[in-house]
GUPAKOL-777039 format. One record per residue (C-alpha): x, y, z; residue in three letters; residue number from 0. Coordinates in Angstrom, 2 decimals. Layout:
N
+---------+---------+---------+-----+-----+
|      px |      py |      pz | res |   n |
+---------+---------+---------+-----+-----+
|       X |       Y |       Z | Ala | NUM |
...
+---------+---------+---------+-----+-----+
END
This chain:
281
+---------+---------+---------+-----+-----+
|      px |      py |      pz | res |   n |
+---------+---------+---------+-----+-----+
|    3.63 |  -17.55 |   67.83 | Met |   0 |
|    6.53 |  -19.27 |   66.07 | Lys |   1 |
|    4.07 |  -21.72 |   64.47 | Arg |   2 |
|    1.98 |  -18.86 |   63.11 | Asn |   3 |
|    5.09 |  -17.14 |   61.82 | Arg |   4 |
|    6.12 |  -20.43 |   60.16 | His |   5 |
|    2.69 |  -20.76 |   58.52 | Leu |   6 |
|    2.91 |  -17.17 |   57.31 | Thr |   7 |
|    6.27 |  -17.85 |   55.68 | Val |   8 |
|    4.91 |  -21.01 |   54.05 | Leu |   9 |
|    1.84 |  -19.12 |   52.86 | His |  10 |
|    3.99 |  -16.33 |   51.42 | Leu |  11 |
|    6.23 |  -18.86 |   49.69 | Ala |  12 |
|    3.22 |  -20.58 |   48.15 | Ser |  13 |
|    1.83 |  -17.24 |   46.95 | Val |  14 |
|    5.19 |  -16.37 |   45.38 | Ile |  15 |
|    5.35 |  -19.80 |   43.72 | Ser |  16 |
|    1.83 |  -19.47 |   42.32 | Ile |  17 |
|    2.54 |  -15.91 |   41.12 | Ser |  18 |
|    5.78 |  -17.02 |   39.51 | Thr |  19 |
|    3.97 |  -19.91 |   37.87 | Leu |  20 |
|    1.29 |  -17.57 |   36.55 | Leu |  21 |
|    3.89 |  -15.14 |   35.20 | Ile |  22 |
|    5.79 |  -17.89 |   33.40 | Phe |  23 |
|    2.54 |  -19.43 |   32.25 | Ser |  24 |
|    1.42 |  -16.07 |   30.84 | Gly |  25 |
|    4.77 |  -15.54 |   29.15 | Ala |  26 |
|    4.62 |  -19.01 |   27.66 | Ala |  27 |
|    1.12 |  -18.33 |   26.37 | Lys |  28 |
|    2.29 |  -15.01 |   24.86 | Ala |  29 |
|    5.16 |  -16.80 |   23.15 | Ile |  30 |
|    2.76 |  -19.51 |   21.99 | Glu |  31 |
|    0.31 |  -16.91 |   20.64 | Asp |  32 |
|    3.14 |  -15.07 |   18.90 | Asn |  33 |
|    4.21 |  -18.24 |   17.11 | Thr |  34 |
|    0.67 |  -18.55 |   15.78 | Lys |  35 |
|    0.98 |  -15.27 |   13.92 | Leu |  36 |
|    1.30 |  -15.91 |   10.18 | Pro |  37 |
|    4.61 |  -14.99 |    8.61 | Asp |  38 |
|    4.71 |  -11.41 |    7.29 | Gly |  39 |
|    6.33 |  -12.48 |    4.05 | Leu |  40 |
|    3.57 |  -15.02 |    3.42 | Glu |  41 |
|    0.93 |  -12.33 |    3.94 | Ile |  42 |
|    2.77 |  -10.10 |    1.47 | Ala |  43 |
|    2.66 |  -12.94 |   -1.06 | Lys |  44 |
|   -1.08 |  -13.30 |   -0.44 | Lys |  45 |
|   -1.56 |   -9.60 |   -1.22 | Ile |  46 |
|    0.17 |  -10.18 |   -4.57 | Asn |  47 |
|   -1.79 |  -13.36 |   -5.28 | Ser |  48 |
|   -5.09 |  -11.51 |   -5.77 | Arg |  49 |
|   -6.33 |  -12.34 |   -9.25 | Asn |  50 |
|   -6.75 |   -9.36 |  -11.59 | Phe |  51 |
|   -6.59 |  -11.48 |  -14.73 | Gly |  52 |
|   -4.26 |  -10.28 |  -17.46 | Lys |  53 |
|   -5.11 |   -6.64 |  -16.91 | Gly |  54 |
|   -7.88 |   -4.08 |  -16.66 | Phe |  55 |
|   -9.09 |   -0.65 |  -17.73 | Thr |  56 |
|  -10.24 |    1.83 |  -15.12 | Glu |  57 |
|  -11.87 |    5.26 |  -15.07 | Arg |  58 |
|  -10.97 |    7.23 |  -11.98 | Val |  59 |
|  -11.71 |   10.63 |  -10.47 | Arg |  60 |
|   -8.79 |   12.05 |   -8.49 | Leu |  61 |
|  -10.07 |   14.55 |   -5.93 | Glu |  62 |
|   -7.54 |   16.91 |   -4.31 | Leu |  63 |
|   -8.70 |   18.59 |   -1.09 | Ile |  64 |
|   -6.53 |   21.22 |    0.59 | Ser |  65 |
|   -6.39 |   21.82 |    4.33 | Lys |  66 |
|   -8.54 |   24.92 |    3.75 | Gln |  67 |
|  -11.19 |   22.85 |    1.92 | Gly |  68 |
|  -10.39 |   23.90 |   -1.65 | Lys |  69 |
|  -11.23 |   21.08 |   -4.08 | Val |  70 |
|   -9.76 |   20.24 |   -7.50 | Arg |  71 |
|  -10.71 |   17.24 |   -9.64 | Asn |  72 |
|   -8.89 |   15.26 |  -12.33 | His |  73 |
|  -10.61 |   12.68 |  -14.54 | Gln |  74 |
|   -8.23 |    9.83 |  -15.37 | Leu |  75 |
|   -8.14 |    6.83 |  -17.67 | Leu |  76 |
|   -5.94 |    4.00 |  -16.42 | Ser |  77 |
|   -4.69 |    0.75 |  -17.94 | Tyr |  78 |
|   -2.80 |   -2.07 |  -16.23 | Arg |  79 |
|   -1.39 |   -5.22 |  -17.73 | Gln |  80 |
|    0.17 |   -8.04 |  -15.74 | Phe |  81 |
|    3.16 |   -9.76 |  -17.33 | Lys |  82 |
|    5.18 |  -12.66 |  -15.86 | Pro |  83 |
|    8.00 |  -10.29 |  -14.89 | Asp |  84 |
|    6.31 |   -6.88 |  -14.50 | Ala |  85 |
|    3.19 |   -4.78 |  -14.23 | Thr |  86 |
|    2.74 |   -2.31 |  -17.08 | His |  87 |
|    0.60 |    0.69 |  -16.24 | Leu |  88 |
|   -0.37 |    4.02 |  -17.72 | Val |  89 |
|   -2.54 |    6.89 |  -16.47 | Tyr |  90 |
|   -3.94 |    9.48 |  -18.87 | Tyr |  91 |
|   -5.49 |   12.77 |  -17.72 | Val |  92 |
|   -8.83 |   13.44 |  -19.44 | Leu |  93 |
|   -9.79 |   16.56 |  -17.48 | Glu |  94 |
|   -9.22 |   19.40 |  -16.73 | Pro |  95 |
|   -8.69 |   20.47 |  -20.39 | Pro |  96 |
|   -5.41 |   22.26 |  -19.65 | Arg |  97 |
|   -3.92 |   18.94 |  -18.46 | Met |  98 |
|   -5.53 |   16.63 |  -21.02 | Lys |  99 |
|   -3.15 |   13.98 |  -22.41 | His | 100 |
|   -0.73 |   14.33 |  -19.47 | Thr | 101 |
|    0.39 |   10.73 |  -18.89 | Ala | 102 |
|    2.35 |    8.56 |  -16.47 | Phe | 103 |
|    3.82 |    5.38 |  -17.96 | Leu | 104 |
|    5.59 |    2.72 |  -15.91 | Cys | 105 |
|    7.06 |   -0.75 |  -16.24 | Tyr | 106 |
|    7.09 |   -1.98 |  -12.64 | Asp | 107 |
|    9.46 |   -4.99 |  -12.55 | Tyr | 108 |
|    8.96 |   -7.75 |   -9.98 | Phe | 109 |
|   12.72 |   -8.30 |   -9.77 | Asp | 110 |
|   13.81 |   -5.86 |   -7.06 | Gly | 111 |
|   17.34 |   -5.73 |   -8.46 | Ser | 112 |
|   16.04 |   -4.26 |  -11.73 | Lys | 113 |
|   15.14 |   -0.58 |  -11.80 | Gln | 114 |
|   11.63 |    0.32 |  -12.93 | Asp | 115 |
|   11.18 |    2.26 |  -16.18 | Asp | 116 |
|    8.88 |    5.25 |  -15.71 | Gln | 117 |
|    8.05 |    8.45 |  -17.58 | Trp | 118 |
|    5.83 |   11.51 |  -17.27 | Ile | 119 |
|    4.54 |   13.11 |  -20.47 | Tyr | 120 |
|    3.25 |   16.72 |  -20.46 | Thr | 121 |
|    1.56 |   18.06 |  -23.63 | Pro | 122 |
|    2.75 |   21.62 |  -22.95 | Ser | 123 |
|    6.35 |   20.44 |  -23.44 | Arg | 124 |
|    5.43 |   17.89 |  -26.14 | Lys | 125 |
|    7.89 |   15.38 |  -24.74 | Lys | 126 |
|    8.26 |   12.84 |  -21.98 | Ser | 127 |
|   10.53 |   13.05 |  -18.95 | Arg | 128 |
|   12.16 |    9.92 |  -17.64 | Arg | 129 |
|   11.80 |    9.56 |  -13.87 | Ile | 130 |
|   14.95 |    8.18 |  -12.19 | Pro | 131 |
|   14.90 |    5.51 |   -9.50 | Glu | 132 |
|   15.46 |    8.26 |   -6.94 | Thr | 133 |
|   12.20 |    9.90 |   -8.01 | Gly | 134 |
|    9.83 |    7.26 |   -6.71 | Arg | 135 |
|    8.70 |    9.58 |   -3.89 | Ala | 136 |
|    7.59 |   12.23 |   -6.41 | Glu | 137 |
|    3.92 |   13.20 |   -6.06 | Asp | 138 |
|    1.35 |   11.98 |   -8.58 | Phe | 139 |
|   -0.33 |   14.98 |  -10.30 | Leu | 140 |
|    0.11 |   17.16 |   -7.23 | Gly | 141 |
|   -1.79 |   14.73 |   -5.00 | Ser | 142 |
|   -0.94 |   13.11 |   -1.67 | Glu | 143 |
|   -0.26 |    9.86 |   -3.57 | Phe | 144 |
|    3.34 |    9.34 |   -4.61 | Ser | 145 |
|    4.33 |    7.61 |   -7.83 | Leu | 146 |
|    5.32 |    4.65 |   -5.64 | Glu | 147 |
|    1.82 |    4.54 |   -4.09 | Asp | 148 |
|    0.15 |    4.57 |   -7.51 | Ile | 149 |
|    2.38 |    1.76 |   -8.77 | Lys | 150 |
|    1.84 |   -0.42 |   -5.69 | Lys | 151 |
|   -1.93 |   -0.07 |   -5.22 | Ile | 152 |
|   -2.50 |   -3.58 |   -6.59 | Asn | 153 |
|    0.85 |   -5.29 |   -6.09 | Arg | 154 |
|    3.80 |   -4.71 |   -3.78 | Ile | 155 |
|    7.52 |   -5.28 |   -4.23 | Glu | 156 |
|    8.27 |   -8.13 |   -1.83 | Ile | 157 |
|   12.06 |   -8.33 |   -2.15 | Asn | 158 |
|   12.67 |   -4.68 |   -1.28 | Glu | 159 |
|   11.40 |   -4.99 |    2.29 | Tyr | 160 |
|   11.74 |   -6.91 |    5.52 | Glu | 161 |
|    8.32 |   -8.21 |    6.63 | Trp | 162 |
|    6.95 |   -8.85 |   10.12 | Lys | 163 |
|    3.46 |   -9.61 |   11.42 | Thr | 164 |
|    3.05 |   -7.58 |   14.62 | Leu | 165 |
|   -0.42 |   -8.62 |   15.78 | Glu | 166 |
|   -3.98 |   -9.43 |   14.80 | Thr | 167 |
|   -7.06 |   -7.30 |   15.36 | Lys | 168 |
|  -10.77 |   -7.62 |   14.80 | Thr | 169 |
|  -12.03 |   -4.52 |   12.97 | Ile | 170 |
|  -15.69 |   -4.19 |   12.01 | His | 171 |
|  -16.10 |   -7.89 |   12.68 | Gly | 172 |
|  -13.24 |   -8.96 |   10.38 | Arg | 173 |
|   -9.85 |  -10.44 |   11.25 | Leu | 174 |
|   -7.02 |   -8.11 |   10.25 | Val | 175 |
|   -3.26 |   -8.68 |   10.29 | Tyr | 176 |
|   -0.96 |   -5.77 |   11.15 | Leu | 177 |
|    2.08 |   -6.28 |    8.95 | Val | 178 |
|    5.16 |   -4.08 |    9.08 | Glu | 179 |
|    7.42 |   -3.57 |    6.07 | Gln | 180 |
|   10.84 |   -1.95 |    6.43 | Ile | 181 |
|   13.02 |   -0.99 |    3.41 | Pro | 182 |
|   16.07 |   -3.25 |    3.27 | Ile | 183 |
|   18.49 |   -0.31 |    2.80 | Thr | 184 |
|   18.60 |    3.40 |    3.76 | Pro | 185 |
|   19.10 |    4.20 |    0.05 | Thr | 186 |
|   15.81 |    2.51 |   -0.79 | Leu | 187 |
|   14.05 |    4.35 |    2.05 | Ala | 188 |
|   15.29 |    7.67 |    0.64 | Thr | 189 |
|   14.20 |    6.69 |   -2.87 | Ser | 190 |
|   10.62 |    5.81 |   -1.91 | Ile | 191 |
|   10.38 |    8.43 |    0.86 | Gly | 192 |
|    9.37 |    5.94 |    3.56 | Tyr | 193 |
|   11.32 |    4.46 |    6.46 | Ser | 194 |
|    8.45 |    2.29 |    7.69 | Arg | 195 |
|    5.07 |    1.09 |    6.38 | Ile | 196 |
|    2.34 |   -0.55 |    8.46 | Leu | 197 |
|   -0.33 |   -2.51 |    6.60 | Asn | 198 |
|   -3.77 |   -3.54 |    7.86 | His | 199 |
|   -4.47 |   -6.66 |    5.78 | Val | 200 |
|   -7.85 |   -8.39 |    5.63 | Asp | 201 |
|   -7.03 |  -11.98 |    6.59 | Ala | 202 |
|   -9.58 |  -13.53 |    4.23 | Glu | 203 |
|   -9.26 |  -11.43 |    1.10 | His | 204 |
|   -5.61 |  -10.33 |    1.29 | Gly | 205 |
|   -6.56 |   -6.72 |    0.59 | Ile | 206 |
|   -4.93 |   -3.83 |    2.46 | Arg | 207 |
|   -7.67 |   -1.84 |    4.17 | Thr | 208 |
|   -5.32 |    0.75 |    5.69 | Lys | 209 |
|   -1.66 |    1.68 |    5.22 | Ile | 210 |
|    0.35 |    4.02 |    7.45 | Asp | 211 |
|    3.62 |    5.58 |    6.28 | Phe | 212 |
|    6.55 |    7.09 |    8.19 | Trp | 213 |
|    9.01 |    9.42 |    6.44 | Asp | 214 |
|   12.78 |    9.06 |    6.48 | Thr | 215 |
|   12.93 |   11.09 |    9.72 | Lys | 216 |
|   10.55 |    8.53 |   11.29 | Thr | 217 |
|    7.63 |   10.99 |   11.48 | His | 218 |
|    4.13 |    9.67 |   10.81 | His | 219 |
|    3.68 |   11.05 |    7.31 | Leu | 220 |
|    0.37 |    9.86 |    5.90 | Lys | 221 |
|   -2.36 |    7.23 |    5.87 | Thr | 222 |
|   -4.07 |    5.47 |    2.97 | Leu | 223 |
|   -7.52 |    3.98 |    3.62 | Glu | 224 |
|   -9.54 |    1.72 |    1.34 | Ala | 225 |
|  -13.30 |    2.28 |    1.40 | Arg | 226 |
|  -16.25 |    0.52 |   -0.20 | Gly | 227 |
|  -14.48 |   -2.82 |   -0.59 | Ile | 228 |
|  -16.57 |   -5.22 |   -2.66 | Ser | 229 |
|  -16.20 |   -8.15 |   -5.02 | Arg | 230 |
|  -16.29 |   -7.51 |   -8.76 | His | 231 |
|  -15.83 |  -10.30 |  -11.30 | Lys | 232 |
|  -14.29 |  -12.48 |   -8.59 | Gly | 233 |
|  -11.80 |   -9.82 |   -7.44 | Thr | 234 |
|  -11.98 |   -7.85 |   -4.20 | Trp | 235 |
|  -11.26 |   -4.16 |   -4.70 | Ala | 236 |
|  -11.97 |   -0.76 |   -3.14 | Ala | 237 |
|  -14.26 |    1.93 |   -4.56 | Lys | 238 |
|  -12.25 |    4.69 |   -2.89 | Gln | 239 |
|   -8.70 |    5.12 |   -1.66 | Ile | 240 |
|   -8.17 |    8.10 |    0.64 | Ile | 241 |
|   -4.70 |    9.55 |    1.25 | Ala | 242 |
|   -4.38 |   11.85 |    4.27 | Thr | 243 |
|   -1.17 |   13.82 |    4.79 | Asn | 244 |
|   -0.65 |   14.29 |    8.54 | His | 245 |
|    1.92 |   17.03 |    8.03 | Lys | 246 |
|    0.02 |   19.32 |    5.66 | Thr | 247 |
|   -3.58 |   18.37 |    6.43 | Gly | 248 |
|   -4.25 |   17.86 |    2.70 | Asn | 249 |
|   -6.22 |   14.87 |    1.40 | Arg | 250 |
|   -6.53 |   13.14 |   -1.95 | Ser | 251 |
|   -9.18 |   10.60 |   -2.92 | Ile | 252 |
|   -9.13 |    8.13 |   -5.80 | Leu | 253 |
|  -12.75 |    7.41 |   -6.76 | His | 254 |
|  -13.06 |    4.31 |   -8.96 | Val | 255 |
|  -15.91 |    5.09 |  -11.36 | Gln | 256 |
|  -15.73 |    2.00 |  -13.56 | Ser | 257 |
|  -13.46 |   -0.97 |  -14.05 | Ile | 258 |
|  -13.28 |   -3.45 |  -16.93 | Asp | 259 |
|  -11.51 |   -6.77 |  -16.37 | Tyr | 260 |
|  -12.97 |   -8.37 |  -19.50 | Lys | 261 |
|  -11.75 |   -6.30 |  -22.44 | Thr | 262 |
|   -8.12 |   -7.15 |  -23.35 | Pro | 263 |
|   -5.68 |   -4.25 |  -23.01 | Val | 264 |
|   -3.54 |   -3.79 |  -26.17 | Pro | 265 |
|    0.24 |   -3.94 |  -25.70 | Asp | 266 |
|    0.81 |   -0.70 |  -27.62 | Asp | 267 |
|   -1.06 |    1.25 |  -24.92 | Val | 268 |
|    2.09 |    0.96 |  -22.82 | Phe | 269 |
|    4.52 |    2.69 |  -25.16 | Thr | 270 |
|    6.24 |    6.06 |  -25.25 | Leu | 271 |
|    5.07 |    6.45 |  -28.82 | Arg | 272 |
|    1.43 |    6.30 |  -27.72 | Asn | 273 |
|    1.69 |    8.79 |  -24.89 | Ile | 274 |
|    3.84 |   11.20 |  -26.93 | Glu | 275 |
|    1.39 |   11.09 |  -29.84 | Lys | 276 |
|   -1.41 |   11.61 |  -27.28 | Glu | 277 |
|   -3.17 |    8.42 |  -28.33 | Ile | 278 |
|   -5.72 |    7.08 |  -25.84 | Met | 279 |
|   -7.39 |    3.78 |  -26.75 | Lys | 280 |
+---------+---------+---------+-----+-----+
END
């Protein structure tokens, strides 16, 4: 009887040892797998490394869909130009007629310590309004896209955030990195309207297929999804970007109708003089 009891104790001890070994082995593997995750900052740099040339011209339809299903459409003409220190961009409204020549002009500087220059021009007032740094969360033409979203569709401001790769997933047969970005200061979070952003980044192409946003009260605010991703002139881009507001139930969709990477964009497109004189190239 004592011998059996002794064997039982030995057996239990061996089971505990094996279990402990498995636990530590699993933990070690988890740590090992975690170290294999690419650095979040490096992924952010890859997003910015996508080649758009020196700039492009784009025709876009902005579709606004209310929770009740009411639809409004804006036809837009957009120009972007990539400088060594900044992205210059301008959006002109072509339709509806009552909003024609409304424009958003921005110099989006890569240096996070330098405030962006941005203006909204409305033909009814015949003058432009400068948007302060604190106005980056302002909506774009009444849509679910903020001015910050519109500026950062192609490039992101790396130095304003802390970056962390949380995990990898396989979605529709493609490897995707889940990368978190957190504003470096509460003041910045208030300015952009977001306390946390979670990016789904295609590992191969460096394009964000989905972006989730949390407001400054840490509520899940909205989601941006890229649809119809394809390669055009050597650059991967989306045909549609859908913004869904989880609070209001409203949606906005940017439909890319045409894009021209070849024709040079004149410098004078990105001037207050042009938008205030209602000149569209």
